[in-house]
KOLGU-52732 format. One record per residue (C-alpha): x negated, y negated, z; residue number from 1; residue in three letters. Coordinates in steps of 0.001 Angstrom, whole numbers. Layout:
BEGIN
      px      py      pz   k   r
       X       Y       Z NUM ala
...
//
This chain:
BEGIN
      px      py      pz   k   r
 -121387 -187151  -42899   1 met
 -122271 -186136  -46452   2 lys
 -124218 -183125  -45192   3 lys
 -121303 -182221  -42923   4 leu
 -119024 -181600  -45900   5 phe
 -121599 -180172  -48286   6 ser
 -120907 -176668  -49627   7 leu
 -123752 -175201  -47545   8 asp
 -122683 -176788  -44258   9 ser
 -121390 -174526  -41443  10 pro
 -117967 -176195  -41561  11 ile
 -117515 -175656  -45291  12 met
 -118743 -172065  -45069  13 arg
 -116262 -171454  -42264  14 phe
 -113391 -173030  -44198  15 leu
 -114338 -171063  -47314  16 thr
 -114302 -167835  -45336  17 lys
 -110910 -168707  -43849  18 val
 -109600 -169429  -47331  19 gly
 -110842 -166049  -48526  20 his
 -109111 -164374  -45571  21 met
 -105813 -165984  -46567  22 ile
 -106231 -164875  -50193  23 val
 -107066 -161314  -49134  24 ile
 -104124 -161334  -46728  25 asn
 -101781 -162433  -49521  26 phe
 -103038 -159681  -51854  27 met
 -102639 -157137  -49056  28 trp
  -99037 -158233  -48505  29 leu
  -98335 -158081  -52242  30 leu
  -99815 -154595  -52649  31 cys
  -98121 -153311  -49465  32 ser
  -94603 -154200  -50641  33 leu
  -93873 -150722  -52082  34 pro
  -94616 -149420  -48506  35 val
  -96131 -146175  -49824  36 val
  -99130 -148210  -51018  37 thr
  -99744 -149649  -47540  38 phe
 -102700 -147311  -46990  39 gly
 -104428 -148171  -50265  40 ala
 -103813 -151888  -49686  41 ala
 -105252 -151649  -46161  42 ser
 -108365 -149868  -47439  43 cys
 -108807 -152582  -50067  44 ala
 -108392 -155301  -47446  45 met
 -111017 -153757  -45155  46 tyr
 -113420 -153239  -48055  47 arg
 -112965 -156913  -48940  48 ser
 -113538 -157925  -45311  49 met
 -116759 -155892  -45157  50 phe
 -117924 -157750  -48277  51 asp
 -116743 -161095  -46892  52 leu
 -118695 -160465  -43706  53 arg
 -121847 -160165  -45809  54 glu
 -120821 -163043  -48125  55 asp
 -120961 -160970  -51275  56 lys
 -118693 -160167  -54202  57 gly
 -115668 -161800  -55791  58 asn
 -112690 -161678  -53412  59 val
 -109880 -161020  -55910  60 ile
 -111852 -158745  -58232  61 lys
 -113328 -156815  -55319  62 gly
 -109917 -156310  -53695  63 phe
 -108238 -154788  -56737  64 phe
 -111295 -152674  -57504  65 lys
 -111226 -151282  -53961  66 ala
 -107448 -150789  -54230  67 phe
 -107888 -148598  -57302  68 ala
 -110875 -146679  -55905  69 glu
 -109233 -145993  -52536  70 asn
 -105688 -145434  -53781  71 phe
 -105721 -141664  -53271  72 lys
 -107451 -141477  -49899  73 ile
 -105613 -144557  -48609  74 gly
 -102220 -143132  -49575  75 thr
 -103024 -139724  -48077  76 leu
 -104172 -141344  -44828  77 cys
 -101003 -143450  -44658  78 trp
  -98742 -140446  -45308  79 leu
 -100625 -138495  -42624  80 ser
 -100079 -141300  -40108  81 val
  -96364 -141507  -40941  82 ile
  -95981 -137724  -40767  83 gly
  -97721 -137412  -37409  84 phe
  -95796 -140383  -36045  85 gly
  -92453 -138873  -37055  86 leu
  -93333 -135504  -35519  87 ile
  -94408 -137107  -32247  88 val
  -91290 -139292  -32158  89 ser
  -89123 -136171  -32405  90 cys
  -90645 -134564  -29297  91 ile
  -88294 -136293  -26790  92 pro
  -85282 -135444  -28948  93 gln
  -86268 -131786  -29051  94 val
  -86821 -131834  -25294  95 ala
  -83401 -133422  -24754  96 ala
  -81814 -130450  -26495  97 ala
  -82831 -128284  -23522  98 phe
  -80921 -130577  -21156  99 gly
  -83609 -130762  -18438 100 leu
  -84218 -134362  -17330 101 ser
  -87687 -133595  -15929 102 leu
  -88704 -131935  -19191 103 phe
  -87394 -134929  -21159 104 val
  -89402 -137359  -19013 105 ala
  -92561 -135305  -19570 106 ala
  -91860 -135164  -23318 107 ala
  -91425 -138957  -23471 108 ile
  -94710 -139459  -21595 109 ala
  -96446 -137031  -23950 110 leu
  -94997 -138765  -27015 111 ala
  -96094 -142199  -25761 112 cys
  -99623 -140931  -25087 113 ala
  -99798 -139323  -28524 114 ala
  -98595 -142530  -30208 115 leu
 -101244 -144548  -28360 116 leu
 -103921 -142128  -29574 117 val
 -102469 -142399  -33088 118 leu
 -102683 -146206  -32870 119 trp
 -106358 -146033  -31861 120 leu
 -107122 -143566  -34645 121 val
 -105272 -145690  -37219 122 met
 -107346 -148716  -36171 123 ile
 -110460 -146752  -37194 124 cys
 -108934 -144774  -40068 125 leu
 -108494 -147353  -42833 126 phe
 -111807 -149179  -42236 127 pro
 -113521 -145781  -42255 128 leu
 -111787 -144714  -45479 129 ala
 -112786 -148029  -47063 130 ala
 -116427 -147746  -45994 131 tyr
 -117178 -144064  -46705 132 phe
 -116160 -141757  -49540 133 glu
 -114836 -138594  -47961 134 asn
 -112048 -136026  -47989 135 thr
 -108838 -136581  -46040 136 leu
 -109725 -133920  -43480 137 lys
 -113159 -135370  -42782 138 lys
 -111838 -138940  -42737 139 thr
 -109179 -138062  -40148 140 leu
 -111678 -136104  -38070 141 arg
 -114253 -138902  -38219 142 asn
 -111619 -141515  -37318 143 ala
 -110727 -139538  -34191 144 leu
 -114425 -139146  -33385 145 phe
 -115078 -142893  -33783 146 ile
 -111998 -143782  -31715 147 ala
 -113239 -141593  -28834 148 val
 -117002 -142089  -29156 149 lys
 -116741 -145868  -29556 150 his
 -113614 -146340  -27459 151 arg
 -114630 -149794  -26267 152 lys
 -114603 -151181  -29822 153 gln
 -111494 -149169  -30665 154 ser
 -109511 -150350  -27637 155 ile
 -110528 -153993  -28080 156 val
 -109590 -153843  -31782 157 ser
 -106284 -152119  -30990 158 ala
 -105416 -154755  -28372 159 leu
 -106306 -157561  -30775 160 phe
 -104103 -156063  -33498 161 ala
 -101240 -155759  -30990 162 ala
 -101287 -159453  -30011 163 ile
  -98046 -160215  -31947 164 pro
  -96277 -157439  -30006 165 leu
  -97518 -158776  -26661 166 phe
  -96459 -162312  -27568 167 val
  -93056 -161056  -28705 168 phe
  -92512 -159159  -25439 169 leu
  -93458 -162229  -23393 170 ile
  -91673 -164875  -25480 171 glu
  -89829 -163662  -28620 172 pro
  -89055 -167217  -29705 173 gly
  -92735 -168049  -30222 174 ile
  -93155 -165242  -32744 175 val
  -89985 -166249  -34571 176 leu
  -90949 -169928  -34789 177 tyr
  -94500 -169132  -35879 178 thr
  -93622 -166196  -38146 179 ser
  -95488 -167742  -41095 180 ala
  -98748 -167597  -39133 181 phe
  -98275 -163946  -38149 182 trp
  -97482 -162929  -41733 183 val
  -99760 -165129  -43851 184 val
 -102827 -165407  -41641 185 phe
 -103003 -162982  -38701 186 phe
 -103360 -159626  -40584 187 pro
 -106383 -160973  -42453 188 gly
 -107964 -162308  -39258 189 val
 -107353 -158959  -37557 190 thr
 -108916 -157040  -40441 191 ala
 -111972 -159323  -40402 192 tyr
 -112269 -158966  -36610 193 phe
 -112111 -155162  -36852 194 ile
 -114522 -155092  -39806 195 ala
 -117067 -157119  -37838 196 cys
 -116791 -154772  -34851 197 arg
 -117089 -151543  -36827 198 phe
 -119518 -152545  -39588 199 ala
 -122649 -152087  -37402 200 pro
 -121351 -148685  -36250 201 ile
 -120620 -147529  -39796 202 phe
 -124000 -148811  -40976 203 met
 -125720 -146797  -38248 204 glu
 -123916 -143596  -39246 205 tyr
 -124559 -144355  -42911 206 gly
 -128278 -144695  -42284 207 asn
 -128334 -141436  -40305 208 lys
 -126483 -139710  -43134 209 arg
 -129003 -140972  -45706 210 glu
 -131913 -139887  -43512 211 glu
 -130381 -136412  -43162 212 lys
 -129903 -136103  -46918 213 leu
 -133479 -137266  -47541 214 asn
 -134795 -134715  -45066 215 asp
 -132812 -131933  -46741 216 glu
 -134153 -132970  -50159 217 glu
 -137704 -133003  -48784 218 ser
 -137262 -129500  -47366 219 glu
 -135970 -128224  -50702 220 glu
 -138998 -129661  -52514 221 val
//
């Protein structure tokens, strides 16, 4: 029994990790309140989850350090997502102006498809921005590439992140009665789940990138 509750026991390590998830989730909520900082806060949360997965670093210190380092790219990514989402959402309204019902139906279908693609890309975008230092253009391009190339991981992650929506559509009362869980705990769990799925992929691309740079340096010498 003593070993069961020792600091090195599997149970205590699990509970410690859960506690860290809650702390990270709270800091993410706090830093996302201005709305415009949602992107930077999400990058910081994913960076913290990558570190938590490897059991390294101080949770609070690491979060705010990542928030400051990724503020620019995170904000630009978030504004890009909002901008694209608004443009896509306007497609049916523009189509309605022509007054053709068939054209409107096609525009709605196109908008829904584009929003689904945007959701998949956004699932990859903030973890990618947190893991690699890159320009906005390359980050967006790489997020689309990852979403398509590794669609299995992207779709599974997107479905997991959409669990609250599915539950709400099936039984709205459950979400309302358990709102504290969905706000205080679920975003952190989702971020950790996504980080665990994409970390091996990002590590593989990171290793290939380092090998390419080493080869180029060798050729120059």
